[in-house]
GUPAGU-586454 format. One record per residue (C-alpha): residue in three letters; residue number from 1; x, z negated, y. Coordinates in Angstrom, 2 decimals. Each point is the difference from the previous one (the first is absolute). Layout:
<kebas>
ala,NUM,X,Z,Y
...
</kebas>
This chain:
<kebas>
unk,1,-85.97,-86.83,-39.13
unk,2,-2.67,1.79,-1.92
unk,3,1.87,-0.39,-3.26
unk,4,1.40,-3.52,0.57
unk,5,-2.98,-1.72,1.49
unk,6,-2.84,1.92,-1.62
unk,7,-3.20,1.49,1.27
unk,8,-1.85,-3.21,0.78
unk,9,2.92,-1.63,1.80
unk,10,0.68,3.23,1.87
unk,11,-3.60,0.09,1.24
unk,12,0.22,-3.60,1.13
unk,13,3.33,0.68,1.65
unk,14,-1.42,2.98,1.88
unk,15,-2.85,-2.13,1.30
unk,16,2.38,-2.72,1.12
unk,17,2.55,2.24,1.76
unk,18,-0.61,-0.40,3.72
unk,19,-1.53,2.98,1.80
unk,20,0.86,2.41,-2.79
unk,21,2.55,2.76,0.39
unk,22,2.57,-1.98,-1.99
unk,23,2.40,1.97,-2.17
unk,24,-1.46,1.07,-3.30
unk,25,3.35,-0.47,-1.72
unk,26,1.38,-3.44,-0.77
unk,27,2.89,-1.79,-1.63
unk,28,-2.36,-1.77,-2.38
unk,29,1.59,1.75,-2.95
unk,30,3.21,-1.96,0.61
unk,31,-1.72,-3.09,-1.36
unk,32,-2.45,-0.16,-2.86
unk,33,-2.95,-2.23,0.84
unk,34,-1.59,-1.70,-2.96
unk,35,-3.72,-0.72,-0.12
unk,36,0.73,-3.70,0.42
unk,37,1.96,0.71,3.19
unk,38,-2.77,1.98,1.66
unk,39,-2.97,-1.92,-1.37
unk,40,-1.48,-2.59,2.31
unk,41,0.96,-3.51,-1.20
unk,42,-2.73,-2.17,-1.48
unk,43,0.32,-2.56,2.81
unk,44,0.38,2.63,2.72
unk,45,-2.60,-1.65,2.26
unk,46,2.38,-2.93,0.51
unk,47,2.89,2.21,1.13
unk,48,1.27,0.09,3.58
unk,49,2.98,1.72,1.58
unk,50,2.09,-1.96,2.52
unk,51,3.46,-0.02,1.46
unk,52,2.64,-2.30,-1.52
unk,53,-0.19,-2.20,3.11
unk,54,-3.79,-0.23,-0.19
unk,55,0.27,-0.90,-3.71
unk,56,2.42,-2.84,0.75
unk,57,-2.27,-1.20,2.79
unk,58,-3.00,-0.07,-2.34
unk,59,1.51,-1.27,-3.26
unk,60,3.20,-1.72,1.12
unk,61,3.69,0.60,-0.70
unk,62,-0.04,-1.81,-3.35
unk,63,-2.67,2.32,-1.40
unk,64,1.82,3.01,1.44
unk,65,3.24,-1.01,-1.70
unk,66,-1.84,-0.58,-3.28
unk,67,-1.41,3.52,0.23
unk,68,3.44,1.47,0.72
unk,69,-0.66,0.79,3.64
unk,70,3.07,-0.07,2.31
unk,71,-0.25,-2.93,2.40
unk,72,2.13,-0.28,3.13
unk,73,-1.55,-1.47,3.13
unk,74,-3.75,-0.42,0.40
unk,75,-1.19,1.28,3.35
unk,76,-3.47,-1.00,1.19
unk,77,-2.41,2.84,0.51
unk,78,0.16,0.90,3.68
unk,79,-1.66,3.39,-0.11
unk,80,-2.50,1.77,-2.15
unk,81,0.18,3.74,-0.42
unk,82,-2.41,1.79,2.25
unk,83,-1.55,3.09,-1.41
unk,84,-1.53,3.21,1.15
unk,85,-3.01,1.30,-1.88
unk,86,0.49,2.60,-2.69
unk,87,-1.66,3.33,0.50
unk,88,-2.07,1.08,-2.97
unk,89,-0.30,3.67,0.92
unk,90,2.50,2.18,-1.92
unk,91,1.76,2.26,2.47
unk,92,3.19,1.89,-0.89
unk,93,0.61,0.73,3.68
unk,94,0.78,-3.64,0.80
unk,95,3.63,-0.13,1.23
unk,96,2.79,-1.85,-1.77
unk,97,0.29,-2.54,2.83
unk,98,-3.65,-1.11,-0.22
unk,99,-0.16,-3.79,-0.47
unk,100,-2.42,-1.39,-2.58
unk,101,0.89,-3.68,0.46
unk,102,2.31,-2.19,2.06
unk,103,1.62,-3.26,-1.12
unk,104,2.13,-2.55,1.83
unk,105,2.48,-1.97,-2.11
unk,106,0.95,-3.62,0.67
unk,107,2.94,1.13,2.13
unk,108,-2.28,2.08,2.20
unk,109,1.04,3.41,-1.35
unk,110,-2.53,2.76,0.58
unk,111,-0.67,1.77,-3.32
unk,112,-2.37,2.96,0.11
unk,113,-1.05,1.63,-3.26
unk,114,-0.09,3.69,0.84
unk,115,-1.32,2.89,-2.03
unk,116,3.57,1.25,-0.35
unk,117,1.09,2.80,-2.31
unk,118,1.61,0.48,-3.42
unk,119,3.01,-2.09,1.11
unk,120,-1.65,-3.06,1.51
unk,121,-3.21,-1.69,1.07
unk,122,-3.34,-0.46,-1.74
unk,123,0.13,3.53,-1.36
unk,124,3.32,-0.69,-1.72
unk,125,-0.95,-3.48,-1.26
unk,126,-3.28,1.27,-1.43
unk,127,1.18,3.25,-1.59
unk,128,3.27,-1.30,-1.44
unk,129,-0.73,-3.66,-0.76
unk,130,-3.82,-0.21,-0.17
unk,131,-0.02,-2.61,2.80
unk,132,-2.88,1.38,2.06
unk,133,-2.13,-2.74,1.52
unk,134,0.40,-2.28,3.00
unk,135,0.40,-3.30,-1.84
unk,136,2.72,1.13,-2.36
unk,137,1.86,1.79,2.81
unk,138,-0.20,-2.61,2.77
unk,139,-0.21,-3.39,-1.77
unk,140,3.77,-0.44,-0.10
unk,141,0.24,0.25,3.78
unk,142,-1.77,-3.33,0.43
unk,143,3.34,-1.83,-0.21
unk,144,3.68,0.41,0.79
unk,145,2.12,2.86,-1.29
unk,146,1.61,-0.84,-3.35
unk,147,2.87,2.46,0.45
unk,148,1.60,1.87,2.90
unk,149,2.00,2.80,-1.66
unk,150,0.57,2.08,3.16
unk,151,0.00,-0.77,3.73
unk,152,-3.59,1.22,0.42
unk,153,-1.27,-0.19,-3.60
unk,154,-1.87,-3.02,-1.39
unk,155,-1.31,-0.75,-3.49
unk,156,-2.90,-2.34,-0.66
unk,157,-1.21,-1.35,-3.33
unk,158,-3.53,-0.96,-0.95
unk,159,-1.40,-1.31,-3.26
unk,160,-3.23,0.60,-1.84
unk,161,-1.03,-3.45,-1.15
unk,162,-2.94,-1.80,-1.56
unk,163,-1.93,-2.70,1.84
unk,164,2.13,-2.55,-1.89
unk,165,3.25,1.59,1.18
unk,166,0.97,1.95,-3.11
unk,167,1.96,3.09,1.06
unk,168,-0.89,3.32,-1.64
unk,169,2.32,2.37,1.87
unk,170,2.10,0.46,3.14
unk,171,-0.69,2.65,2.62
unk,172,2.65,1.04,2.53
unk,173,-0.84,1.60,3.35
unk,174,2.83,1.63,1.95
unk,175,-0.28,0.43,3.77
unk,176,2.12,1.86,2.54
unk,177,0.28,-1.37,3.53
unk,178,1.68,3.14,1.31
unk,179,-1.99,2.89,1.42
unk,180,1.45,2.70,-2.28
unk,181,-1.42,0.51,-3.46
unk,182,2.00,0.65,-3.18
unk,183,0.28,3.36,-1.69
unk,184,1.47,3.36,0.95
unk,185,-2.28,0.46,3.02
unk,186,0.62,-3.52,1.40
unk,187,-3.22,0.00,2.03
unk,188,-0.09,-2.01,3.22
unk,189,-3.01,-2.10,0.92
unk,190,-1.79,1.42,3.05
unk,191,-1.39,-3.39,1.01
unk,192,3.35,-1.82,0.23
unk,193,-1.04,-2.52,-2.64
unk,194,1.97,-0.50,-3.24
unk,195,-0.38,2.28,-2.99
unk,196,-1.29,-3.10,-1.86
unk,197,-0.83,0.21,-3.70
unk,198,2.49,2.15,-1.88
unk,199,-1.05,-0.72,-3.56
unk,200,-1.81,-2.53,-2.19
unk,201,0.63,-0.49,-3.71
unk,202,-0.61,-2.40,-2.86
unk,203,3.28,-1.38,-1.28
unk,204,0.95,0.99,-3.51
unk,205,-2.11,3.16,-0.10
unk,206,-0.10,3.30,1.86
unk,207,-3.80,0.10,0.11
unk,208,-2.09,-3.06,0.87
unk,209,-2.92,-0.73,-2.34
unk,210,-3.27,1.39,1.30
unk,211,-1.57,-3.42,0.44
unk,212,2.35,-1.02,2.84
unk,213,-1.98,2.31,2.25
unk,214,-3.17,-2.02,-0.66
unk,215,1.42,-3.35,1.13
</kebas>
């Protein structure tokens, strides 16, 4: 990360990583980030991040199709994600199963975003993909799942769009409804709730631009 993102981006990334203690190594070197990719867009103040379903609700199916967004059925918003407050005190002793935020999708699925480890959770999303903050991680859950690749695995898409509906990029959040986490240790949730957020990434790039964490 230090070589691919640079000193200034690394400092910003460290400040944005939740509760510290995230891995110091990263896969950022897999993808070269140009200055234009990481630089905040000129019209950044007009940007919002929302699920595909929320986008269609706001701008309509015709606009979504014009912007290249997949359109199937439009489901009215029946639930907004509920959240738990983020702790601001860095503490490396916080366990992997600690929940930063909780979201409920439109089908009523419980989706915690746990601290996790190198294989899943906020720690994984932040250290590997530079998706560190609540909005970029949970926005996609305010809708229906876009894909259902495994019996207990769901994928949700969100878009970063301008106030006029122009789409800048797509963010995918992946959630696990089972109680066992991925990775060699396959941790089991002690609270009986789902593992929740597995990973979050910006499509088309390994590392999200820094500005997505300021949305």
